[in-house]
KOLSEFI-508743 format. One line per 8 residues: their letters; for each residue x, y, z of N, C-alpha, C. Coordinates in pm, whole numbers. Each point is the difference from the previous one (the first is absolute). Layout:
residues N
A	X/Y/Z/X/Y/Z/X/Y/Z | ...
END
This chain:
residues 496
MSDLFAER	1038/-2026/-4175/-92/24/111/18/139/62 | 109/68/-34/23/130/61/-107/101/-36 | -76/-27/-109/-107/92/-39/-110/7/106 | -5/-102/85/-100/3/107/24/116/94 | 121/52/-1/38/100/98/32/134/-64 | -75/33/-104/18/129/-65/-20/112/101 | 92/95/5/-3/101/104/-71/125/-50 | -131/-9/-15/-81/114/-42/-104/28/107
QQKTLRPY	46/22/120/-89/13/115/-53/143/14 | -116/10/66/-58/129/32/78/66/115 | 32/-77/102/68/52/117/147/-42/-7 | 89/93/32/143/-31/-5/34/-104/106 | 68/-103/-43/40/-104/93/115/48/88 | -5/-38/125/114/24/87/116/-89/-48 | 124/39/30/113/-81/-47/-8/-147/38 | -41/-31/124/-6/-140/40/-112/-75/-73
QANALTLV	-108/73/-37/-109/-64/-76/46/-33/-141 | 72/92/-63/55/-26/-133/98/-117/6 | 78/-5/107/95/-111/16/-73/-132/19 | -112/2/74/-78/-122/21/-51/-54/-133 | -49/89/-88/-45/-43/-132/114/-61/-81 | 117/61/12/117/-52/-72/37/-139/51 | -10/-22/131/32/-130/57/-97/-108/-49 | -129/35/-6/-99/-96/-48/24/-29/-147
RSSIAAGN	25/104/-78/26/-16/-144/122/-88/-24 | 104/20/79/122/-79/-16/-24/-146/34 | -82/-23/103/-29/-137/40/-75/-74/-111 | -99/68/-61/-77/-61/-109/90/-22/-122 | 88/97/-27/93/-14/-113/93/-119/19 | 24/-35/127/87/-114/30/-74/-133/-13 | -129/6/-32/-77/-123/-22/-99/-36/108 | -10/79/105/-95/-27/107/-141/44/-40
RRVVLCLP	-98/-86/19/-138/32/-34/-86/26/124 | 54/-29/116/-72/18/126/89/84/91 | -27/130/9/89/91/72/-78/72/111 | 54/-3/121/-59/72/113/78/128/22 | -72/111/9/61/129/35/-36/32/144 | 101/9/84/-21/37/140/18/150/15 | -104/66/48/2/145/20/-76/30/128 | 59/75/95/-67/26/128/-131/77/-17
TGGGKTLI	-84/-9/100/-121/82/6/38/146/-18 | -72/69/-89/31/140/-28/104/19/-109 | 48/-112/-59/103/10/-102/-53/30/-139 | -133/-9/-20/-59/34/-129/-22/-119/-92 | -51/-110/55/-26/-119/-82/-100/28/-111 | -106/76/30/-102/28/-102/58/80/-115 | 86/96/30/62/81/-105/89/-88/-90 | 77/-87/60/85/-90/-79/-85/-94/-83
AANIVRGA	-108/-54/61/-90/-88/-75/-61/73/-118 | -38/126/19/-59/79/-108/99/17/-116 | 126/16/31/102/13/-105/16/-129/-78 | -8/-114/70/7/-129/-68/-121/-18/-91 | -118/35/52/-123/-13/-80/5/91/-121 | 46/123/17/5/93/-112/94/-52/-109 | 112/-61/42/92/-56/-98/-63/-113/-80 | -80/-84/68/-68/-110/-70/-101/54/-100
LAKGGRAV	-77/102/39/-99/59/-90/66/64/-122 | 116/60/20/69/68/-110/35/-97/-112 | 15/-128/29/33/-101/-100/-121/-85/-37 | -120/49/35/-122/-71/-36/-29/-121/87 | 62/-5/117/-21/-113/91/-118/21/94 | -21/-97/86/-107/5/100/62/-30/137 | -48/71/101/55/-16/134/-110/-36/98 | 32/-87/94/-91/-38/108/68/33/131
FTAPMISL	-74/62/89/48/33/134/-93/-66/100 | 51/-89/85/-86/-67/98/28/52/140 | -105/5/81/11/46/138/-73/-97/92 | 54/-25/120/-62/-96/91/-114/56/83 | -20/133/-4/-104/63/80/-85/91/-88 | -130/-5/21/-92/82/-78/30/149/17 | 44/38/122/27/142/26/113/55/-86 | 84/-90/-56/111/45/-84/-41/25/-146
IDQTVSGF	-117/-49/-39/-41/9/-140/-18/146/-44 | -91/71/66/-25/139/-38/123/87/23 | 79/-34/101/122/75/27/97/-11/-117 | 10/-121/-58/88/-20/-115/-54/68/-125 | -132/-7/-19/-62/69/-114/35/149/4 | -16/61/117/30/143/14/147/27/-27 | 88/-88/52/143/18/-20/40/-9/-146 | -59/-96/-73/30/-13/-143/-53/119/-79
EAEGISQI	-122/43/32/-58/114/-73/81/126/24 | 56/15/119/85/116/28/125/-1/-87 | 36/-118/-50/116/-12/-89/-40/-2/-148 | -125/37/-28/-45/12/-138/-46/-130/-63 | -19/-104/80/-47/-128/-52/-152/-6/19 | -74/4/-108/-146/7/9/-70/-124/-56 | 71/-84/-75/-62/-117/-63/-7/-115/101 | -82/20/101/-2/-91/115/-135/-70/13
GVIQAKHP	5/-130/20/-117/-78/40/27/-60/136 | -105/-28/73/15/-57/134/-70/-134/6 | 68/-98/54/-60/-132/23/-15/-18/151 | -117/37/48/-28/-10/144/-151/8/20 | -63/-117/16/-145/-9/22/-74/83/-107 | -90/89/44/-77/83/-93/52/143/-2 | 128/13/-13/63/132/1/-48/83/-119 | -29/129/19/-50/84/-110/102/17/-114
RTDEKQPV	127/-28/25/101/14/-105/25/-133/-72 | -86/-99/18/18/-128/-67/-3/18/-152 | 108/-40/-65/10/8/-147/121/-83/-41 | -24/-126/-32/110/-91/-27/65/23/-136 | -52/94/-80/63/33/-128/118/97/18 | 5/66/114/107/97/21/135/-71/14 | 108/63/-47/131/-66/3/66/-6/138 | -54/74/95/51/-6/137/-113/-51/89
QICSVQTL	24/-108/70/-99/-57/91/56/0/143 | -74/63/89/36/1/142/-95/-96/69 | 56/-103/62/-81/-116/41/11/-32/148 | -112/-35/58/-2/-61/132/31/-148/-17 | 94/-53/77/35/-142/-15/-118/-88/39 | -85/48/91/-118/-78/39/-94/-18/-119 | -18/106/-80/-86/-9/-118/65/-84/-108 | 130/15/-19/72/-82/-98/-18/-149/29
ARKSSLPE	2/-34/128/-10/-142/38/-135/-59/-38 | -103/85/-17/-133/-49/-35/-27/-1/-150 | 93/55/-78/-22/9/-144/44/-129/-71 | -66/-30/-111/33/-120/-76/124/20/-87 | 31/126/-33/119/28/-78/66/127/52 | 131/9/-21/76/115/49/22/100/-113 | 18/127/32/16/102/-105/131/-16/-77 | -3/40/-125/121/-2/-81/97/105/51
ATVVLIDE	129/-31/-13/99/94/53/134/-18/-69 | 75/111/-4/140/-2/-40/87/-7/124 | -45/67/105/70/2/128/-105/0/111 | 28/-73/108/-89/-6/115/75/51/121 | -58/100/68/59/54/122/-79/-50/119 | 67/-57/99/-64/-55/118/32/91/118 | -97/77/44/21/88/115/-7/-80/129 | 79/43/100/6/-68/130/22/-150/-22
VHVYSKVV	105/-31/-75/24/-138/-42/30/-93/117 | 29/57/116/23/-84/118/-129/-66/49 | -115/48/-48/-129/-63/34/-27/-110/-102 | -11/-123/47/-15/-113/-91/-137/2/-68 | 1/-32/-131/-124/-12/-77/13/-123/-89 | -89/-96/16/7/-123/-79/-21/28/-148 | -93/91/-32/-28/27/-141/123/59/-68 | 73/85/69/121/58/-58/109/-106/-12
SDWMADRP	14/-82/105/101/-105/-3/-25/-98/-116 | -127/-38/-19/-34/-90/-110/22/67/-136 | -32/129/-8/19/75/-125/148/2/-39 | 86/23/99/143/2/-27/49/-137/-48 | -54/-106/60/41/-135/-39/-47/-35/-141 | -118/49/-37/-58/-33/-131/58/83/-114 | 57/116/32/49/91/-106/147/34/20 | 89/-94/-26/144/27/16/52/106/-97
DLIFIGLS	-76/30/-107/42/99/-98/-29/143/43 | -89/16/98/-49/133/38/89/61/109 | 21/131/-8/80/70/100/-88/36/119 | 44/-38/118/-66/37/125/97/83/83 | -49/113/52/81/86/86/-74/16/133 | 62/-47/106/-58/11/133/48/125/72 | -89/65/73/33/122/74/-28/-24/148 | 96/36/85/-20/-20/144/105/75/80
ATPARKGM	-39/44/119/97/55/95/61/-111/84 | -68/-116/2/42/-109/88/-9/-134/-71 | 86/-27/-98/-11/-124/-78/61/-120/74 | -65/-43/107/56/-107/82/-99/-114/22 | -99/-13/-88/-95/-110/16/68/-134/-25 | -42/-97/78/53/-136/-17/-27/-49/-142 | 103/-56/-64/-15/-60/-132/26/93/-116 | 29/128/25/20/95/-111/124/-34/-83
RGEWDDLV	100/-58/63/123/-32/-72/-27/-98/-114 | -95/-90/21/-30/-97/-104/-88/54/-111 | -72/110/26/-92/57/-99/65/107/-88 | 96/73/54/54/117/-67/146/-21/-38 | 39/60/-112/135/-17/-53/100/93/66 | -45/120/36/96/102/46/-69/98/94 | 80/59/88/-45/106/89/95/118/-14 | -55/119/-25/82/121/-4/-50/96/107
VGVTTREL	91/59/72/-34/97/105/24/139/-54 | -109/74/-19/10/134/-59/66/100/92 | -32/-8/128/54/91/102/-40/-58/135 | 71/36/106/-33/-51/133/-75/106/81 | -64/-45/106/-71/93/89/96/103/58 | 116/-44/46/96/93/59/45/104/-102 | 22/-41/-125/41/95/-104/-108/104/-24 | -128/-42/-1/-108/97/-21/-14/96/118
IDLGYLSE	27/-49/121/-3/89/117/113/101/-10 | 120/-47/-33/114/90/-11/-18/103/-111 | -72/-39/-106/-26/93/-111/-113/98/31 | -72/-24/111/-109/88/39/-134/-35/-59 | -10/-114/-68/-127/-42/-60/-89/-75/99 | 60/-55/105/-75/-64/108/38/64/132 | -86/-15/99/21/63/130/102/-75/85 | 77/75/76/77/-61/107/-99/-54/103
FTVYAPST	38/-106/70/-92/-56/99/72/-36/128 | -77/2/108/50/-41/131/-96/-103/57 | 55/-108/53/-82/-107/56/13/1/151 | -115/-11/67/-3/-16/146/-69/-133/32 | 51/-66/101/-62/-126/46/-47/20/143 | -109/76/19/-45/33/135/-53/-120/78 | -41/-104/-68/-45/-123/68/17/-113/-99 | 38/-116/50/26/-115/-87/-76/-120/52
PNMSGVRI	-87/-60/-82/-81/-112/48/84/-128/13 | -42/-86/90/63/-131/16/-68/-98/-94 | 69/-34/-110/-57/-88/-101/50/-144/14 | 70/-28/109/63/-132/13/-102/-114/3 | -120/26/49/-99/-106/8/-96/-6/-117 | 21/87/-100/-90/6/-115/41/-103/-105 | -95/-78/-45/28/-106/-96/35/59/-137 | 87/-68/-73/39/40/-136/-76/-87/-99
VAGEYHTG	-74/63/-92/-77/-72/-101/46/49/-137 | 53/-91/-82/48/34/-135/100/116/5 | 84/0/101/105/100/11/-40/131/63 | -128/15/39/-48/125/57/-68/-27/133 | -8/104/84/-66/-14/129/-148/-35/-18 | -50/-89/83/-142/-37/-1/-83/125/28 | -93/31/-89/-74/126/9/-75/15/131 | -74/-103/39/-78/8/123/86/19/124
QAQAVMED	111/-75/7/87/11/117/73/134/2 | 42/47/-117/65/132/-6/-97/109/41 | -126/-13/-42/-102/98/38/-19/1/151 | -2/-117/61/-18/-8/146/114/71/72 | 123/-17/-50/114/67/62/-13/151/-13 | -35/47/-121/-2/144/-26/-122/69/59 | -105/-76/34/-119/61/61/4/-3/152 | 113/-40/56/17/9/144/-22/145/43
ATLVGDIL	-76/19/105/-41/136/41/120/91/25 | 106/-55/61/117/83/29/67/47/-128 | 13/-90/-97/65/37/-125/-84/99/-80 | -133/-19/-2/-89/97/-65/18/137/65 | 11/1/132/23/125/71/133/63/-37 | 104/-84/-14/131/51/-40/-8/71/-135 | -68/-64/-94/-8/54/-136/-71/134/0 | -114/6/69/-76/124/7/77/110/72
QNYLINGE	55/-33/119/72/100/78/120/54/-76 | 69/-89/-69/117/45/-76/-39/102/-106 | -112/-25/-70/-40/96/-103/-45/132/63 | -71/-9/110/-46/123/66/118/86/44 | 106/-64/45/116/73/51/96/38/-112 | 26/-92/-91/106/20/-99/-48/14/-145 | -131/-14/-23/-51/-2/-136/7/131/-75 | 9/111/73/14/133/-62/-111/30/-100
DRPTLGFA	-115/-67/18/-113/22/-90/33/-37/-145 | 98/-86/-20/41/-39/-135/-107/-84/-68 | -22/22/-131/-88/-91/-75/66/-137/-5 | -71/-101/50/64/-127/31/-79/-119/-54 | 71/-102/-46/-59/-129/-33/32/-97/111 | -102/-72/46/19/-102/102/-28/-137/-59 | 86/-96/28/-18/-135/-52/-32/-96/113 | -112/-71/-16/-52/-90/102/11/-145/-46
TSVAHAKN	-27/-93/92/13/-142/-31/-123/-60/-66 | -116/64/21/-125/-54/-53/-100/113/-16 | -113/-30/-65/-105/100/-17/-52/46/136 | -22/-96/89/-50/34/133/100/87/75 | 127/-34/-12/105/79/67/4/142/-56 | -9/15/-132/2/133/-62/-118/84/48 | -118/-59/3/-118/74/44/11/37/147 | 53/-91/80/17/27/143/98/116/22
MAEEFCNA	111/0/-75/98/107/16/-58/134/-45 | -75/-1/-111/-62/125/-46/-98/53/104 | -74/-89/62/-97/42/103/72/56/122 | 109/-66/42/77/48/115/55/140/-28 | 53/21/-119/57/130/-35/-110/106/-5 | -115/-34/-59/-111/96/-6/-46/39/140 | -11/-99/87/-45/27/138/97/90/74 | 128/-3/-42/101/84/63/12/136/-67
GVPSAAID	-88/27/-96/1/130/-66/88/9/-123 | 46/-115/-51/80/-3/-122/-87/-55/-113 | -50/84/-91/-89/-48/-107/67/-110/-81 | -62/-115/-5/60/-116/-66/-108/-80/-73 | 45/-85/-91/-92/-86/-75/73/-129/-34 | -77/-104/-30/56/-130/-38/-42/-34/-142 | 93/-55/-77/-26/-46/-136/44/-145/-11 | -84/-82/-60/38/-139/-25/-43/-38/-141
ARTDSLER	21/-125/-36/-27/-45/-136/-147/14/-38 | -89/2/98/-143/9/-28/-53/143/2 | 84/96/29/-43/139/-2/-30/40/-145 | -124/44/-27/-36/31/-139/73/125/-48 | 5/16/-130/79/107/-61/-44/139/42 | -131/20/18/-49/132/40/43/35/142 | -10/-98/91/43/25/138/150/20/6 | 74/-81/-75/145/14/-3/39/140/-49
RAIVDQFT	-65/44/-109/30/132/-54/-31/110/101 | -112/-14/72/-37/100/101/105/6/111 | 46/-117/44/102/-4/106/131/63/-49 | 40/-36/-121/124/54/-56/-9/152/-16 | -115/49/-47/-18/145/-17/8/73/134 | -64/-58/103/5/61/133/141/-3/57 | 73/-107/-28/138/-11/46/86/106/-68 | -16/14/-130/77/100/-75/-32/141/47
AGKIKVIW	-125/22/40/-42/132/48/38/24/145 | 55/-101/66/40/15/140/-111/-25/100 | -118/-42/-47/-111/-25/92/12/-136/68 | 68/-93/-63/35/-129/60/150/-3/15 | 48/-34/120/143/0/26/65/-135/-20 | -74/-108/28/58/-133/-10/-95/-93/-75 | 52/-67/-102/-75/-105/-68/61/-134/40 | -85/-87/56/43/-134/38/-42/-98/-109
SVRTMTTG	86/-95/-31/-33/-97/-104/67/-133/28 | -39/-99/-79/62/-133/6/52/-31/-140 | 123/35/-27/67/-29/-127/-58/75/-120 | -125/43/7/-62/62/-118/62/135/-34 | 72/63/92/63/129/-28/150/-15/-20 | 46/-120/-37/142/-23/-19/43/12/-144 | -95/10/-93/33/4/-143/-81/108/-70 | 66/76/-86/-71/98/-83/-59/115/78
VDLPVSGI	59/35/114/-51/110/82/91/120/-17 | -55/112/-41/78/122/-19/-69/111/78 | 25/3/131/-63/96/89/108/80/74 | -34/122/47/97/81/74/20/-55/142 | 80/-103/12/21/-71/127/135/38/58 | 4/31/129/129/26/65/13/-79/131 | -92/-93/23/9/-86/118/-49/-140/-34 | 67/-101/53/-42/-138/-14/-7/-63/138
IDAAPTRS	-115/-58/34/-13/-80/122/-8/-145/-43 | 103/-77/28/0/-140/-39/-37/-85/121 | -122/-52/-2/-49/-87/108/-33/-138/-54 | 70/-39/-105/-27/-129/-66/131/-76/-17 | 35/-85/95/125/-77/-11/1/-86/-126 | 115/-7/-65/13/-83/-119/139/-59/-6 | 12/-111/-71/129/-61/-28/42/26/-144 | -81/74/-74/22/24/-142/72/133/-22
VMLHTQKI	119/-6/-60/72/124/-31/-75/77/-108 | -74/-69/-88/-77/70/-103/-110/84/62 | -79/-59/89/-108/74/63/54/112/88 | 106/-27/72/66/101/84/39/122/-85 | 61/-25/-114/45/109/-87/-117/73/-64 | -102/-75/-44/-116/63/-63/-71/94/97 | -11/-40/127/-68/84/99/75/131/20 | 129/-9/26/77/122/26/6/87/-125
GRGLRVNE	1/-63/-116/7/75/-126/-116/96/-21 | -114/-27/67/-117/88/-16/27/140/52 | 99/16/88/25/132/57/125/68/-53 | 67/-61/-97/129/54/-44/-10/107/-108 | -116/15/-63/-12/103/-103/17/138/61 | 65/87/-73/20/138/47/-115/86/-47 | -75/54/92/-109/94/-30/19/124/86 | -63/107/-39/11/123/79/-53/-26/141
GTEDLKIW	84/28/97/-39/-22/139/30/-140/50 | 49/-88/-88/34/-137/42/141/-33/-48 | 93/92/28/137/-17/-50/78/-105/78 | -51/-42/116/64/-108/74/-108/-96/46 | 42/-118/38/-94/-105/41/40/-52/137 | -98/-11/89/22/-65/129/-78/-131/3 | 70/-105/43/-59/-134/4/0/-47/144 | -118/-34/51/-11/-56/135/-28/-149/-16
DHAGNTLR	105/-77/18/-7/-144/-27/-34/-73/129 | -129/-17/24/-47/-74/119/-1/-150/-27 | 32/-39/-122/-4/-142/-37/137/-67/10 | 104/81/17/135/-55/7/56/-42/-135 | -61/45/-109/41/-47/-133/139/49/-40 | 32/126/31/132/51/-36/108/-70/81 | -26/-23/128/96/-73/83/16/-144/-47 | -106/-55/-59/1/-140/-45/58/-15/-141
LGFIDELD	-31/97/-88/32/-16/-143/103/99/-51 | 15/114/66/99/99/-42/-63/125/-59 | 85/102/-23/-44/123/-63/-31/-27/-147 | -108/60/-50/-40/-33/-137/97/52/-105 | 80/103/33/96/50/-99/130/-79/0 | 6/-105/84/119/-85/3/-31/-141/-49 | -125/-28/-35/-36/-133/-48/49/-18/-143 | 39/-121/-32/60/-31/-130/-102/-64/-93
WSELKDGT	-24/66/-116/-95/-53/-99/71/-38/-129 | 128/-26/6/79/-19/-122/-7/-141/-57 | -69/-92/67/-11/-137/-50/-142/-49/12 | -47/-70/-100/-130/-65/7/10/-120/93 | -110/-33/66/1/-105/101/-68/-126/-53 | 47/-114/54/-71/-124/-32/-65/-61/124 | 17/68/117/-72/-42/120/63/-114/76 | 132/-24/-19/64/-110/71/25/37/145
REEKEKRE	16/-101/84/28/22/141/130/78/18 | 100/-28/-88/127/70/11/-19/150/-18 | -87/39/-91/-26/142/-22/-63/63/124 | -97/-70/59/-74/55/113/90/19/122 | 96/-91/16/84/4/119/123/88/-20 | 27/39/-125/121/77/-29/-18/146/40 | 82/46/95/7/142/33/135/26/64 | 85/71/-70/136/20/45/12/120/93
EPLPKNCQ	-83/102/-19/10/122/78/-84/-8/127 | 51/57/112/-81/3/123/-120/92/-18 | -103/-22/80/-125/78/-10/11/132/75 | -88/97/-32/0/127/73/-38/-21/147 | 20/105/78/-39/-2/141/-66/134/31 | -74/5/111/-63/128/33/65/65/121 | -2/135/-1/59/78/108/-78/-27/129 | 74/-22/109/-65/-28/128/-70/122/58
QCNMVMPP	34/118/-56/-57/123/55/-118/53/-80 | 20/21/-133/-107/61/-80/-67/-99/-95 | 50/-125/-4/-59/-108/-80/23/14/-150 | 87/92/-42/35/8/-141/73/-128/-40 | -35/-55/-118/67/-120/-49/125/42/-78 | 114/-62/35/129/42/-54/74/-119/-59 | 105/27/-81/87/-109/-47/60/-75/118 | 30/-129/-16/36/-85/113/125/41/77
KTKVCPSC	98/65/-64/126/32/69/4/143/52 | -113/69/-2/-5/139/47/26/7/149 | 88/90/40/35/14/142/-76/114/67 | -30/107/-77/-70/116/55/-120/29/-88 | -119/13/59/-122/24/-76/8/134/-72 | -21/4/-131/5/127/-74/-119/90/28 | -107/-56/61/-119/80/28/7/72/134 | 36/-76/107/-2/61/134/137/8/65
GHAMQPPS	103/-59/-65/135/7/55/29/-100/109 | -93/-90/25/17/-98/107/109/-101/-36 | 92/-26/94/105/-100/-21/-57/-138/25 | 20/-90/-95/-59/-132/10/62/-80/113 | -85/-72/71/43/-91/105/-41/-141/-38 | 69/-102/51/-43/-138/-27/-145/-18/44 | -87/-47/-87/-143/-7/32/-31/-104/106 | -78/41/100/-47/-96/99/-147/-30/-21
GWVETADG	-62/69/-96/-140/-29/-26/-63/85/-106 | 43/126/-18/-56/98/-92/-108/83/67 | -126/-6/-41/-97/95/56/-120/-71/58 | -63/66/94/-125/-50/54/-101/114/-2 | -124/-29/29/-103/102/-7/-72/11/134 | -25/123/43/-74/23/123/-111/98/-32 | -124/-48/5/-116/84/-30/12/67/-136 | 57/-71/-95/7/53/-136/119/88/-27
ELVPINRE	78/39/103/117/85/-23/123/-86/-16 | 83/30/-100/119/-79/-24/107/38/101 | 51/-99/70/97/23/106/120/-91/-21 | 124/53/-5/116/-88/-11/12/-90/123 | 33/-125/-22/12/-96/111/118/37/91 | -22/-11/130/104/22/101/66/137/-9 | -75/101/-44/55/134/-8/-96/97/67 | 55/98/71/-83/102/64/-39/101/-105
VGAKDVPM	-130/12/-25/-47/86/-108/31/146/29 | 75/63/-89/22/143/7/105/45/99 | 48/-85/88/92/44/104/129/56/-59 | 51/-59/-105/125/50/-57/1/-6/-152 | -110/-43/-61/-1/-17/-146/-64/116/-73 | -79/83/70/-67/113/-63/67/130/47 | 39/87/-91/63/126/39/-88/80/95 | 62/68/95/-74/75/101/-89/107/-63
AEKERFYR	50/65/-106/-80/104/-65/-127/-58/-60 | 11/-122/-54/-117/-64/-58/-102/-37/108 | 50/-44/116/-91/-36/109/-70/125/55 | 74/110/8/-61/125/48/-107/48/-98 | 29/-9/-129/-99/40/-101/-126/-85/14 | 16/-129/21/-115/-89/15/-84/42/121 | 67/32/110/-71/43/122/-77/129/-26 | 61/94/-68/-66/127/-28/-118/-18/-97
ELIGVCRE	13/-95/-92/-113/-29/-88/-115/-64/78 | 32/-82/98/-105/-56/86/-72/110/77 | 75/100/46/-63/114/67/-90/75/-100 | 45/6/-126/-84/62/-103/-132/-73/-16 | 3/-133/8/-124/-78/-7/-89/32/120 | 61/14/117/-78/36/120/-71/133/-20 | 68/96/-59/-62/131/-24/-117/-14/-97 | 17/-84/-103/-107/-18/-98/-123/-65/60
TGKKDGMA	22/-96/86/-110/-82/52/-52/46/136 | 65/101/58/-45/50/130/38/-88/118 | 96/-89/-21/44/-88/109/116/64/75 | 24/-48/123/107/52/82/135/-50/-52 | 107/76/32/133/-35/-48/48/-133/56 | -65/-46/106/39/-130/57/-13/-113/-101 | -94/15/-94/-16/-103/-102/129/-13/-81 | 60/115/-36/125/-3/-75/110/-66/82
YFKYKEKF	2/27/130/101/-55/91/-3/-153/0 | -120/-56/10/-13/-146/9/11/-67/-138 | -46/68/-105/14/-57/-134/148/-7/-40 | 77/100/43/144/-2/-25/62/-124/65 | -37/-25/124/54/-117/70/-45/-130/-68 | -123/0/-53/-50/-120/-68/87/-32/-122 | 52/102/-65/82/-23/-119/145/-32/35 | 57/76/93/144/-13/25/37/-76/128
GVFPANTF	-97/-29/85/29/-76/120/50/83/116 | 19/129/-23/43/92/106/-82/128/-13 | -7/78/108/-72/127/-7/86/105/-69 | -62/104/-57/77/104/-69/91/75/97 | 115/47/-52/97/73/83/-59/133/45 | 39/43/120/-49/128/52/47/119/-83 | 108/-22/-75/55/109/-80/-76/22/-131 | -92/-91/-33/-74/13/-126/-91/123/4
SKIPLEPS	-4/71/-113/-92/112/-14/-144/-53/-2 | -90/79/56/-141/-38/0/-82/87/-96 | 70/70/-89/-68/79/-102/-55/-96/-105 | -133/-1/-25/-58/-99/-93/46/21/-143 | 9/-111/-74/29/2/-143/-115/-64/-76 | -14/38/-127/-100/-63/-85/34/-149/-14 | -92/-89/37/29/-144/-7/26/-44/-144 | 104/-79/-18/31/-55/-132/-95/-115/-32
LQTRSWLK	-5/-37/-129/-83/-113/-41/43/-127/71 | 131/-18/20/49/-121/65/-45/-6/146 | 5/115/69/-45/3/140/-150/-27/10 | -77/63/-89/-144/-26/1/-29/-146/-30 | 73/-58/-94/-21/-141/-35/35/-91/118 | 107/34/71/39/-80/116/-111/2/106 | -51/118/28/-108/11/99/-123/-78/-45 | -32/9/-128/-116/-72/-52/20/-150/13
SKQIAYAK	124/-46/-27/27/-143/10/-15/-48/143 | 39/83/96/-14/-39/141/-147/-6/41 | -80/92/-53/-143/-1/29/-65/-127/-53 | 38/-37/-123/-57/-122/-60/43/-122/78 | 129/-5/38/49/-115/76/-73/-11/135 | -26/115/63/-71/0/129/-143/-50/-18 | -66/48/-107/-138/-41/-24/-9/-150/-28 | 95/-52/-76/-2/-143/-31/28/-83/125
RKEREHAN	90/49/84/29/-73/125/-123/-5/88 | -74/110/5/-123/2/80/-105/-94/-58 | -7/-6/-134/-94/-93/-63/32/-144/37 | 129/-34/-1/41/-137/35/-33/-30/145 | 26/99/88/-30/-21/142/-149/-19/22 | -79/80/-73/-146/-14/13/-47/-136/-50 | 59/-43/-113/-39/-130/-57/37/-113/95 | 115/12/65/42/-105/93/-84/-2/126
END
């Protein structure tokens, strides 16, 4: 069976990719016919799959590659062709590349489920194997002689242990970050929803109830204000609880001057392509979605807004993975976790994927390590035993509550804002930038005086210079957020 893995690739494999192929080959040589390869997002699953397919073709075999999403079909075709594999047919509705005589078939599992017979194969590769497919499961049961190789960054679906013979981990997320192939990331938990009253259905939060929690006006305001102040204009993916929630968030962001769009399962391919092109060009800053942007997305993302609470470590990891690819201008990733998922489930580079799951209660309840916590000052999420925040230097205190929100601005509980936590030089710079705004807009310097007090709770020191400075993006964003909060408060008062 080692001939399946002939190393005649177009693109040079990275050392960990070559090692992953060796691990799969060794597992099959040991007699396993059902092997799962775990490789993080950005690890090069398509390249490894292409090498397996090329090896099968070299010995006159036939290969089938299945994908759970239609959007992955053309992406895989392009990836295989880039590796010199051209004998490709596609099984997906009325696809223009339909040709079942070709030795390589790239298939939509939805189309396979409607066919009366399955394509001939020497080896079958199952992409995103953590997504259950009855047709694939039945195929595996009916053909014990056939080799199946599953590919996934998160192989933790219930029941996988009974379906698959072996799991090999090609490389971990932390290893890829340390090697420079994935971005370093920082998580902030600027607001955390109260999910205690939300019903659990089939192990996950009830969609309607979770949506109601996340669409609370105060929390929507938190999410928007946080991006306006801290978003740094980063190209960002936002994850919502429902289609309505995604559209609502996109509308709120657009109304605040942040070009945004929503994508869901019903968004047609032309509209999706237009949105993606505008995002890549920088004309759209935030794309909101409901799970549809968690798989097969390769965009220049450097920000993640998670507004979709989940109990699933797989979904949690898939969402964050969308921003881990290293692209020019996106060498680091900032995650604003408004859903509390990191605090609930842990950092994605510390999750363990080394065992297939069977979904028992013991597995679900097993967690030996304590969960992360967030800094009481800057809301950065840190390892549980951290004493001093690596971001702002704040010394951790026993939590009496964490954070609350006032008019959309994040304020540490029971702490005087700015009185002793912000360096004096930084406060003076902020005041001078406010004076710069006054010069731009023709307003009196008194506006800067009172806006300073609005932020820090005290008036600026008499010793501060009054020479104006060019306002920074953060200062402008803060002022804009206050204007929006004021306008919304007036709307509520008028409505009442």
